C-alpha positions as CSV (number, residue, x, y, z in Angstrom):
1,X,-2.2,8.6,-26.2
2,X,-4.2,8.2,-29.3
3,X,-6.6,5.2,-29.8
4,X,-6.8,4.1,-33.4
5,X,-9.7,2.4,-34.7
6,X,-10.5,1.2,-38.2
7,X,-12.5,3.5,-40.5
8,X,-16.0,2.4,-41.3
9,X,-15.3,3.7,-45.0
10,X,-14.0,0.1,-46.9
11,X,-12.2,2.7,-49.4
12,X,-10.5,4.5,-46.6
13,X,-7.3,2.5,-45.9
14,X,-5.9,4.8,-43.2
15,X,-6.6,4.6,-39.4
16,X,-8.8,6.9,-37.7
17,X,-8.5,7.8,-34.1
18,X,-11.1,8.1,-31.5
19,X,-10.7,12.0,-31.7
20,X,-11.3,11.9,-35.4
21,X,-14.4,9.7,-35.3
22,X,-16.0,11.4,-32.0
23,X,-15.4,15.0,-32.4
24,X,-16.3,15.9,-28.7
25,X,-13.8,13.6,-27.2
26,X,-10.9,15.5,-28.7
27,X,-8.1,16.7,-26.4
28,X,-8.6,20.4,-27.8
29,X,-12.3,20.3,-26.9
30,X,-11.7,20.8,-23.6
31,X,-13.3,17.8,-21.9
32,X,-11.1,16.7,-19.0
33,X,-9.4,13.4,-18.8
34,X,-8.2,12.0,-15.9
35,X,-6.2,8.7,-15.4
36,X,-7.9,6.8,-12.5
37,X,-5.5,4.5,-10.6
38,X,-5.4,3.3,-7.0
39,X,-3.3,6.3,-6.0
40,X,-5.8,8.8,-7.7
41,X,-9.1,7.1,-6.6
42,X,-8.3,4.7,-3.6
43,X,-11.1,2.5,-2.3
44,X,-12.9,4.1,0.7
45,X,-13.2,1.4,3.3
46,X,-16.6,2.2,4.8
47,X,-18.9,0.0,6.9
48,X,-20.1,-1.9,3.7
49,X,-16.4,-2.8,3.0
50,X,-15.5,-3.7,6.4
51,X,-18.6,-5.9,6.5
52,X,-17.5,-7.9,3.4
53,X,-14.0,-8.1,4.6
54,X,-14.7,-9.5,8.0
55,X,-16.8,-12.2,6.3
56,X,-14.0,-13.0,3.7
57,X,-11.6,-13.2,6.8
58,X,-14.0,-15.5,8.8
59,X,-14.2,-17.7,6.0
60,X,-10.7,-17.7,5.3
61,X,-10.1,-18.7,9.1
62,X,-12.5,-21.5,9.1
63,X,-15.0,-19.8,11.0
64,X,-17.9,-20.6,8.6
65,X,-18.1,-24.2,8.4
66,X,-22.0,-24.4,8.7
67,X,-22.3,-27.2,11.1
68,X,-25.2,-27.8,13.5
69,X,-23.2,-26.9,16.6
70,X,-21.1,-24.0,15.2
71,X,-21.9,-20.7,16.6
72,X,-23.2,-18.0,14.5
73,X,-20.4,-15.6,13.1
74,X,-21.0,-12.0,14.6
75,X,-19.4,-9.4,12.4
76,X,-20.0,-6.7,15.0
77,X,-17.4,-8.6,17.2
78,X,-14.7,-9.0,14.5
79,X,-11.9,-6.7,14.2
80,X,-11.9,-4.0,11.6
81,X,-9.6,-4.0,8.7
82,X,-7.0,-1.1,9.3
83,X,-4.4,-2.2,7.1
84,X,-4.7,-1.7,3.0
85,X,-2.4,-4.8,2.5
86,X,-4.7,-7.1,4.5
87,X,-8.0,-6.3,2.6
88,X,-6.2,-6.4,-0.7
89,X,-4.7,-9.8,0.1
90,X,-8.2,-10.9,1.0
91,X,-9.7,-9.4,-2.1
92,X,-6.9,-10.9,-4.5
93,X,-7.3,-14.4,-2.8
94,X,-11.2,-14.6,-3.9
95,X,-11.1,-12.6,-7.0
96,X,-7.6,-11.6,-8.4
97,X,-8.8,-9.6,-11.3
98,X,-10.6,-7.1,-8.8
99,X,-7.4,-6.0,-7.3
100,X,-6.5,-3.0,-9.2
101,X,-9.7,-2.5,-11.1
102,X,-11.8,0.2,-9.0
103,X,-15.0,-0.8,-10.9
104,X,-14.6,-4.6,-10.4
105,X,-13.7,-4.3,-6.8
106,X,-16.6,-1.8,-6.0
107,X,-19.2,-4.0,-7.8
108,X,-17.8,-7.2,-6.1
109,X,-18.0,-5.6,-2.7
110,X,-21.6,-4.4,-3.5
111,X,-22.8,-7.7,-4.7
112,X,-20.9,-9.5,-1.7
113,X,-22.6,-7.2,0.8
114,X,-26.2,-8.0,-0.6
115,X,-25.5,-11.7,-0.4
116,X,-23.9,-11.7,2.9
117,X,-26.6,-9.8,4.5
118,X,-29.0,-12.5,3.3
119,X,-26.9,-15.1,4.8
120,X,-26.4,-12.9,8.2
121,X,-30.3,-12.4,8.5
122,X,-31.4,-16.1,7.9
123,X,-32.8,-17.4,11.1
124,X,-31.7,-21.0,10.1
């Protein structure tokens, strides 16, 4: 598929393509292109993702109320996510835009991991 852009030249009434404007992006220049989809680049569920999804599950199940007498959440005792549908449902509930977007889901998980580690390590 060719992506058209308007020409920078006001006298030029035709539409130029990205390949015309940026010669090195032309298909015939040999730069490989790959369509990235969930099938070609699935999300690897590592310890970081497990950590985040366990916290999301605990929140969804009402385990993170934060009362004075509530026990602390222990992510190490929580069951791992082993079903793709379960973590996708969890992610879609809190950030529907991230489902199907590798960039958004990866960055969201990295952000949430950093935030949740701070909550987890808080002594109060």
